[in-house]
Residue, then its C-alpha position, 0 to 999 in steps of 0.5 A: x508636581x516635581x520634588x525640587x532638588x536639594x540645594x547643592x553642598x559646599x565645598x568641603x574645606x581641606x582639613x588638612x594643614x597647609x601644604x606649605x607645612x608639610x615635609x616632602x614625605x607627609x606631601x607625597x603621602x598625602x597625594x598618594x591618598x587623594x589619586x586613590x580616592x579619585x581613582x575610586x571613582x566614588x567622590x562627588x563633584x565638589x569633593x573631586x574638584x577640591x582633591x584636584x586642587x588640593x593635589x595640585x598644590x601638594x605637586x607644586x610644593x613637592x616640586x618646589x622641595x625638590x628643586x631646592x635639594x637639588x640646589x643644595x646639592x649643587x652647592x655642596x657640589x661646588x656648582x656642579x650636579x654630579x650622580x651620588x656614588x656611596x662610599x664603599x668601606x672595606 
């Protein structure tokens, strides 16, 4: 008689804070860690899917924060987005 397979594990709930609550830097840091774990190839399928979902959430957050920063710079520059040229002292 064949042994029955154990029931599948439920997806691991994200223990990280909601993406919307993260700073750009923290979101990038978490995304880098996720990519590293996924590249190892040792995550079970469900955890890989959850990591992928979280990664897409973090990417969207980062894109939105970058677009917001670009819009704010455009406002500060009078509607014209220009290259940043640091002032030289001395």
